[in-house]
C-alpha positions as CSV (number, residue, x, y, z in Angstrom):
1,M,-4.0,6.8,-13.6
2,A,-7.5,7.5,-14.8
3,D,-9.5,4.7,-16.5
4,E,-12.8,4.9,-18.4
5,T,-14.5,6.0,-15.2
6,G,-12.0,8.8,-14.6
7,H,-10.8,9.5,-11.1
8,L,-14.2,9.1,-9.4
9,P,-14.6,6.3,-6.8
10,R,-15.4,3.0,-8.4
11,G,-18.7,1.4,-7.7
12,F,-19.5,-2.0,-6.2
13,G,-19.6,-3.6,-9.7
14,R,-16.0,-2.6,-10.5
15,M,-14.8,-3.8,-7.1
16,F,-16.5,-7.1,-7.6
17,K,-14.8,-7.5,-11.1
18,A,-11.5,-6.6,-9.5
19,T,-12.0,-9.3,-6.9
20,I,-12.9,-11.9,-9.6
21,W,-9.7,-11.0,-11.5
22,S,-7.6,-11.3,-8.3
23,C,-9.1,-14.7,-7.7
24,Q,-8.3,-15.7,-11.3
25,G,-4.7,-14.6,-10.7
26,L,-4.5,-16.7,-7.5
27,R,-5.9,-19.7,-9.2
28,A,-3.5,-19.3,-12.1
29,A,-0.6,-19.1,-9.7
30,W,-1.8,-22.2,-7.8
31,L,-2.2,-24.2,-11.0
32,H,1.0,-23.1,-12.8
33,E,3.6,-22.1,-10.2
34,S,5.0,-24.8,-7.9
35,S,6.9,-22.2,-5.9
36,F,3.7,-20.5,-5.1
37,R,2.1,-23.7,-3.9
38,L,5.1,-24.5,-1.7
39,E,4.9,-21.0,-0.2
40,V,1.2,-21.5,0.5
41,Y,1.9,-24.8,2.2
42,L,4.5,-23.0,4.4
43,L,2.0,-20.3,5.2
44,V,-0.6,-22.9,6.3
45,V,2.0,-24.1,8.8
46,L,3.5,-20.7,9.8
47,A,0.3,-18.7,10.1
48,P,-1.1,-20.6,13.1
49,L,2.4,-20.5,14.7
50,A,2.6,-16.8,14.1
51,L,-0.7,-16.3,15.9
52,W,0.3,-18.6,18.7
53,L,3.9,-17.4,19.2
54,G,3.3,-13.7,18.9
55,E,2.7,-12.1,22.3
56,T,1.2,-8.8,21.0
57,G,-0.9,-7.8,18.1
58,V,2.1,-6.1,16.6
59,E,4.3,-9.3,16.9
60,R,1.5,-11.4,15.3
61,A,1.1,-8.9,12.5
62,L,4.9,-8.9,11.8
63,L,5.2,-12.7,11.9
64,L,2.2,-13.2,9.7
65,G,2.8,-10.2,7.5
66,S,6.3,-11.2,6.6
67,C,5.0,-14.6,5.4
68,L,2.2,-12.9,3.3
69,L,4.7,-10.6,1.8
70,V,6.5,-13.6,0.3
71,L,3.3,-14.7,-1.5
72,A,2.8,-11.2,-2.8
73,V,6.3,-10.9,-4.2
74,E,6.0,-14.5,-5.6
75,L,2.9,-13.4,-7.5
76,L,4.7,-10.4,-9.0
77,N,7.7,-12.6,-9.9
78,S,5.4,-15.1,-11.6
79,A,3.8,-12.2,-13.5
80,I,7.1,-11.0,-14.7
81,E,8.1,-14.5,-15.9
82,A,4.7,-15.0,-17.7
83,V,5.2,-11.7,-19.6
84,I,8.7,-12.7,-20.6
85,E,7.6,-16.2,-21.7
86,R,4.8,-14.6,-23.7
87,Y,7.4,-13.1,-26.0
88,G,9.2,-16.4,-26.7
89,P,11.6,-18.8,-25.1
90,E,14.8,-17.6,-26.8
91,F,17.5,-16.2,-24.5
92,H,17.7,-12.4,-24.1
93,E,20.0,-10.8,-21.6
94,L,17.4,-8.4,-20.4
95,A,14.8,-11.1,-20.0
96,G,17.2,-13.2,-18.0
97,R,18.1,-10.2,-15.9
98,A,14.4,-9.4,-15.2
99,K,13.7,-13.0,-14.2
100,D,16.8,-13.2,-12.0
101,M,15.8,-9.9,-10.3
102,G,12.3,-11.2,-9.7
103,S,13.7,-14.3,-8.1
104,A,16.1,-12.2,-6.0
105,A,13.1,-10.2,-4.8
106,V,11.4,-13.4,-3.6
107,F,14.7,-14.5,-1.9
108,A,14.9,-11.1,-0.1
109,T,11.4,-11.5,1.3
110,M,12.3,-15.0,2.5
111,I,15.3,-13.5,4.3
112,N,13.0,-10.9,5.7
113,V,10.9,-13.8,7.2
114,L,13.9,-15.3,8.9
115,V,15.0,-11.9,10.2
116,V,11.6,-10.9,11.6
117,W,10.9,-14.3,13.1
118,G,14.5,-14.4,14.5
119,M,14.3,-10.9,16.0
120,I,11.0,-11.6,17.7
121,L,11.5,-15.2,18.9
122,L,15.2,-15.7,19.5
123,P,15.4,-13.2,22.5
124,R,12.7,-15.2,24.3
125,W,14.6,-18.5,23.9
126,L,18.1,-17.2,24.7
């Protein structure tokens, strides 16, 4: 979608602003989302393990990437929840469904972590 600069490549200033906004989003997630903090703590433990246990670059990328994907989906889920809460705390079926689906997306990426790690590491240990 075009913005005020059209479809032309964005300059350094725009990329810098986008980086600032992304950092603000990460900070907000850290401050307000306990699930995000827990997943970051898990990443701090699993990232070095992924780099150590992966035998090839592809294995390392899959092990680490599956963990990073959880964080990305958690950020999206938190964004969905924030928008829903913006409109009020009263129950609405569609709001509940959206929040449940966001939570299910995070759960699916966590299952993905287990599958990826299991498929890479279990054959070595069996």
